matplotlib code that plots the C-alpha trace (Angstrom):
import matplotlib.pyplot as plt

x = [153.0, 153.1, 150.1, 150.1, 148.2, 151.0, 153.6, 151.6, 151.1, 154.9, 155.6, 153.1, 154.5, 158.0, 156.9, 155.2, 158.3, 160.4, 157.9, 157.9, 161.7, 161.8, 159.4, 161.4, 164.6, 162.6, 160.8, 162.8, 166.3, 165.6, 166.8, 164.5, 164.1, 165.3, 163.2, 164.5, 163.7, 160.1, 160.0, 161.0, 158.2, 155.3, 155.6, 155.8, 152.5, 151.1, 152.4, 150.8, 147.4, 147.7, 148.5, 145.5, 143.3, 144.6, 144.0, 140.4, 139.6, 142.0, 142.2, 145.3, 145.4, 146.8, 150.0, 151.8, 151.0, 152.5, 155.6, 155.8, 155.7, 158.6, 160.6, 159.8, 161.0, 164.1, 164.9, 164.5, 166.7, 169.4, 169.2, 169.5, 172.5, 174.2, 173.5, 174.8, 178.0, 178.4, 178.1, 175.7, 173.9, 170.6, 167.7, 169.1, 166.4, 168.1, 171.7, 172.6, 173.6, 173.4, 171.7, 172.6, 169.8, 168.0, 167.5, 168.3, 164.6, 164.0, 167.1, 165.9, 162.4, 163.8, 166.0, 163.2, 160.6, 162.3, 165.3, 167.8, 168.2, 170.6, 170.1, 173.8, 174.8, 174.5, 173.2, 173.3, 174.8, 175.1, 177.8, 178.8, 175.4, 173.1, 169.4, 168.7, 171.0, 169.2, 165.8, 166.9, 168.2, 165.2, 162.8, 164.4, 163.6, 160.1, 159.9, 160.8, 158.0, 155.5, 156.7, 156.6, 152.9, 152.1, 153.6, 151.8, 148.2]
y = [1.1, -0.4, 0.5, 1.2, -2.1, -4.0, -2.4, -3.2, -6.8, -7.1, -5.5, -7.8, -10.8, -9.7, -9.6, -13.0, -14.5, -13.2, -14.6, -18.0, -17.9, -17.1, -19.9, -22.3, -21.5, -22.0, -25.2, -26.9, -25.5, -25.9, -22.4, -21.0, -17.2, -14.8, -11.9, -9.5, -12.0, -12.1, -8.3, -8.2, -10.4, -8.3, -5.4, -8.0, -9.5, -5.9, -5.2, -8.4, -7.5, -3.9, -5.1, -7.5, -4.6, -2.3, -4.7, -5.3, -1.6, 0.6, 2.9, 5.0, 5.8, 2.4, 3.0, 5.1, 2.3, -0.3, 1.9, 2.4, -1.4, -1.9, 0.9, -0.5, -4.0, -2.6, -0.5, -3.5, -5.5, -2.8, -2.7, -6.4, -6.4, -3.9, -6.3, -9.3, -7.4, -6.1, -2.5, -1.9, -3.7, -5.5, -6.2, -7.9, -10.6, -12.0, -11.0, -11.3, -14.5, -12.8, -15.2, -13.4, -13.1, -16.1, -19.1, -22.6, -23.3, -20.2, -20.9, -24.4, -23.3, -20.7, -23.3, -25.8, -23.4, -22.2, -22.6, -19.7, -18.0, -15.2, -12.1, -11.3, -14.5, -15.2, -18.6, -18.3, -15.9, -15.6, -13.4, -12.4, -10.9, -12.4, -13.0, -9.7, -7.8, -9.5, -8.6, -4.9, -4.9, -6.5, -4.5, -1.2, -2.5, -3.2, 0.3, 1.6, -0.4, 1.0, 4.6, 3.9, 2.7, 6.0, 8.0, 6.0, 6.1]
z = [-69.9, -66.5, -64.2, -60.5, -60.0, -61.7, -59.5, -56.4, -57.5, -58.0, -54.6, -52.9, -54.6, -53.5, -49.9, -50.3, -51.8, -48.9, -46.4, -48.2, -48.1, -44.4, -43.6, -45.8, -43.8, -40.6, -41.3, -44.1, -43.3, -39.5, -38.7, -36.1, -36.3, -33.6, -32.3, -34.9, -37.7, -36.5, -36.4, -40.1, -41.0, -39.7, -42.2, -45.1, -43.9, -43.8, -47.4, -48.7, -47.1, -48.4, -51.9, -52.0, -50.7, -53.4, -56.2, -54.9, -54.2, -56.2, -53.1, -53.7, -50.0, -49.5, -51.5, -48.9, -46.3, -48.5, -49.0, -45.2, -44.7, -47.1, -45.5, -42.0, -42.8, -44.6, -41.4, -39.1, -41.5, -41.5, -37.6, -37.5, -39.8, -37.5, -34.5, -36.4, -37.2, -33.7, -34.9, -32.0, -29.3, -30.1, -27.7, -24.6, -24.9, -27.9, -27.8, -24.2, -22.5, -19.1, -16.6, -13.5, -11.0, -12.2, -9.9, -11.1, -11.5, -13.5, -15.6, -16.3, -17.1, -19.5, -21.2, -21.5, -22.8, -26.0, -28.2, -27.6, -31.0, -30.7, -32.9, -33.0, -34.8, -38.5, -39.2, -43.1, -45.6, -49.3, -51.0, -47.4, -46.7, -44.1, -44.4, -42.6, -45.1, -48.0, -46.6, -46.3, -49.9, -51.4, -49.2, -50.5, -54.0, -53.0, -51.5, -55.0, -56.5, -54.0, -54.7, -58.4, -58.0, -56.3, -59.1, -61.8, -62.9]

ax = plt.figure().add_subplot(projection="3d")
ax.plot(x, y, z, "-o")
ax.set_aspect("equal")
plt.show()
């Protein structure tokens, strides 16, 4: 019989694997993340911390927080997928190329300060699904692990 601790370890390792994959794409694959990519990472970091805390303390109160982390990153991944597929508009700071109102100096400063990584472009896909889509799918599976941990003794 699988214990709640084992489910939590699996969920935490799943989030860790997704973070390692994201960092690999960023630093090895030279694909800088967009704003929504960063937003998807934060709940995974939270889930990793929560899983470690649960393993150390056994505090069952942490399990719903882990589930919320997985649900949160899945929701952001779903939103990002919609932005990539032009189903809806994303944050203007990462989908818009509107430069109206900027002076030449401001525009030059903006260009020189950071690479422009658009949230509405798909830099990589597998089986016709983007990284955001895969994050959503895997995170929903991780949500199931967190929920199973809560319903197991």
